[in-house]
C-alpha positions in Angstrom: -0.2 -15.3 -44.7 0.6 -12.0 -46.5 2.2 -12.3 -50.0 5.7 -10.5 -49.8 5.2 -9.5 -53.4 1.6 -8.1 -53.8 0.7 -8.1 -50.2 -2.4 -10.1 -50.7 -3.7 -11.7 -47.6 -4.6 -15.4 -47.8 -4.7 -18.6 -45.6 -1.5 -19.6 -43.9 -1.5 -23.0 -45.5 -1.2 -21.5 -49.0 2.0 -22.3 -50.8 1.5 -20.0 -53.8 -0.1 -16.5 -54.0 -3.6 -16.7 -55.2 -3.3 -13.3 -56.8 0.1 -12.9 -58.3 1.1 -16.6 -58.4 4.5 -16.2 -56.7 5.8 -19.3 -54.9 6.4 -18.4 -51.2 9.3 -20.8 -50.7 11.3 -19.0 -53.4 10.6 -15.5 -52.3 12.2 -14.3 -49.0 12.4 -10.6 -48.9 14.6 -8.8 -46.4 12.9 -8.5 -43.0 10.3 -11.3 -43.9 12.1 -13.8 -41.6 12.4 -11.2 -38.8 8.7 -10.6 -39.0 7.9 -14.2 -38.6 10.3 -14.4 -35.8 8.7 -11.4 -34.1 5.3 -13.1 -34.4 6.6 -16.3 -32.8 8.2 -14.2 -30.0 5.0 -12.3 -29.4 3.0 -15.4 -29.3 5.4 -16.9 -26.7 5.2 -13.6 -24.6 1.4 -13.8 -24.9 1.4 -17.3 -23.6 3.6 -16.5 -20.7 1.5 -13.6 -19.7 -1.6 -15.6 -19.9 0.0 -18.3 -17.7 0.9 -15.8 -15.1 -2.6 -14.3 -15.1 -4.0 -17.8 -14.5 -1.6 -18.5 -11.8 0.5 -21.0 -13.7 4.3 -20.3 -13.9 5.6 -20.7 -17.5 8.5 -22.7 -16.3 6.5 -25.3 -14.2 6.5 -28.0 -16.9 10.4 -27.8 -16.9 10.6 -29.1 -13.5 11.9 -32.7 -13.5 9.8 -35.5 -12.0 12.5 -35.8 -9.3 12.0 -32.1 -8.3 8.2 -32.5 -8.3 8.4 -35.7 -6.3 10.8 -33.9 -3.8 8.3 -31.1 -3.5 5.4 -33.5 -2.8 7.5 -35.2 -0.1 8.1 -31.7 1.5 4.5 -31.0 1.4 3.6 -34.3 3.1 6.0 -33.7 5.8 4.7 -30.2 6.4 1.1 -31.6 6.5 2.0 -34.2 9.2 4.1 -31.8 11.1 1.5 -29.1 10.8 -1.3 -31.3 12.2 1.0 -32.1 15.1 1.5 -28.5 15.9 -2.2 -27.7 15.5 -3.1 -30.3 18.2 -0.3 -29.4 20.5 -1.6 -27.6 23.8 -0.6 -23.9 24.1 0.4 -24.3 27.7 3.5 -26.2 28.6 6.9 -26.8 27.2 5.9 -28.7 24.0 6.5 -25.9 21.6 9.8 -24.8 23.2 11.1 -28.3 22.9 10.3 -28.6 19.2 12.9 -28.3 16.4 11.1 -25.3 14.9 11.6 -23.4 18.2 15.3 -23.8 17.7 14.9 -22.3 14.2 12.8 -19.3 15.5 14.9 -18.5 18.5 17.9 -16.9 16.7 15.5 -14.6 14.8 13.6 -13.8 18.0 16.8 -12.7 19.8 18.1 -10.9 16.8 14.9 -8.9 16.8 15.8 -7.6 20.2 19.0 -6.3 18.9 17.6 -4.8 15.7 14.8 -2.9 17.4 17.0 -1.7 20.4 17.4 1.8 19.0 13.6 2.3 19.2 13.3 2.3 22.9 12.8 -0.3 25.7 9.3 -1.3 24.9 9.9 -1.7 21.0 13.1 -3.6 21.8 11.1 -6.2 24.0 8.4 -6.4 21.4 11.1 -6.7 18.6 11.8 -10.3 19.6 8.4 -11.3 18.5 8.4 -9.1 15.5 11.7 -10.5 14.4 10.4 -14.0 14.7 7.5 -13.0 12.5 9.2 -10.8 10.0 11.8 -13.2 8.7 9.4 -15.9 7.4 7.2 -13.0 6.1 10.2 -11.7 4.1 11.0 -15.3 2.8 7.4 -15.7 1.7 7.3 -12.3 -0.2 10.7 -13.0 -1.7 9.5 -16.2 -3.3 6.4 -14.7 -4.5 8.4 -12.1 -6.3 10.4 -14.9 -7.8 7.3 -16.6 -9.0 8.0 -19.7 -7.0 4.7 -20.0 -5.3 5.3 -23.5 -3.8 8.4 -22.2 -2.0 6.4 -19.2 -0.9 3.7 -21.5 0.6 6.5 -23.2 2.6 7.5 -19.7 3.9 3.8 -19.0 4.8 3.8 -22.4 6.7 6.7 -21.2 8.6 5.1 -17.9 9.5 2.0 -19.8 10.7 4.2 -21.9 12.9 6.0 -18.9 14.3 2.6 -17.4 15.3 1.9 -20.7 17.1 5.4 -20.9 18.6 5.0 -17.5 20.3 1.6 -18.3 21.8 2.8 -20.3 24.9 5.1 -17.3 25.7 2.1 -14.9 25.6 0.0 -17.5 27.6 2.7 -17.6 30.4 2.9 -13.8 31.0 1.1 -13.9 34.4 2.3 -17.2 35.7 5.9 -17.0 34.5 6.6 -20.7 34.6 8.1 -21.3 31.2 11.9 -21.9 31.2 13.5 -19.0 29.4 16.7 -18.5 27.6 19.3 -18.3 30.4 17.8 -21.1 32.4 15.4 -19.1 34.5 11.7 -18.5 34.5 9.8 -15.2 34.3 8.8 -15.4 38.0 12.4 -15.8 39.1 13.8 -12.7 37.3 12.1 -9.3 37.3 11.7 -7.5 34.0 12.9 -10.5 32.0 9.8 -12.1 30.5 9.0 -10.3 27.1 5.2 -10.7 27.3 5.0 -9.9 31.0 6.6 -6.5 30.1 4.6 -6.0 27.0 1.2 -6.8 28.5 2.0 -4.8 31.7 2.9 -1.8 29.7 -0.3 -2.0 27.6 -2.4 -2.8 30.8 -3.6 -6.0 29.1 -2.2 -8.6 31.5 -5.6 -10.0 32.3 -6.0 -11.0 28.6 -2.8 -12.9 28.3 -4.5 -16.2 27.6 -7.0 -14.7 25.1 -4.1 -13.0 23.2 -2.2 -16.3 23.2 -5.1 -18.1 21.6 -5.6 -15.4 19.0 -1.9 -15.7 18.0 -2.3 -19.5 17.9 -5.5 -19.2 15.9 -3.8 -16.9 13.4 -1.0 -19.4 13.1 -3.4 -22.3 12.4 -5.2 -20.3 9.7 -1.9 -19.3 8.1 -0.6 -22.9 8.2 -3.8 -24.4 6.7 -3.8 -21.7 4.0 -0.1 -22.6 3.1 -0.9 -26.3 2.9 -3.9 -25.6 0.6 -1.9 -23.3 -1.5 1.1 -25.6 -1.7 -1.1 -28.5 -2.6 -2.8 -26.5 -5.4 0.5 -25.5 -6.8 1.8 -29.1 -6.9 -1.5 -30.1 -8.6 -0.9 -27.4 -11.3 2.6 -28.4 -11.8 1.7 -32.1 -12.2 -1.1 -31.1 -14.7 1.3 -28.9 -16.6 3.7 -31.8 -17.1 0.9 -34.1 -18.2 -0.2 -31.5 -20.9 3.4 -31.2 -22.1 4.4 -34.8 -22.1 
């Protein structure tokens, strides 16, 4: 506490100046209140900044118990669903029959259209790129908005998208998967994306290996997302406990 009259510095709990005897409650010089307000604002800004550095969003305690419970439910669903995907065989129709394949498919097809101006090879590869880019953009967007739990859901989607494309890669040589249009790659020439891609790159003999690499990347991304999301939920719960 600094005396507004004689500027003598003393403990904050002092009610009367130890040097000049002025009673602080009776003296309110112009700008004194503003200085106090500024100190409070600076303290709040410092707290928010420290929270961000420590990885805790300053608005986390404001989330209602219902919102937090809803996020826990979402995380549990993603955990169970993710484990199911992780143990699903790459070969076969299992991934193409899943609900998430229906989510990924429009972005896959849109990728072909978006990358069409860059030539035939990039247009074909653009289907896979589009399927990966959209969940990546979602993840980055939520990171920028400081909603890390939502970002972890986007990362989970990105991991699942890597896993979803793996059977398509794995089928490049055999061409047995049923594709959009009701035909297989072996029935129509120059139709199977990854047959075209790997033939152009002279990597057709590695189709199974490339599929497993993509699937492995998906597993790692998905597990990272689940750990990240669980950690954020724990932080939000602890923040609420400290506040209430």
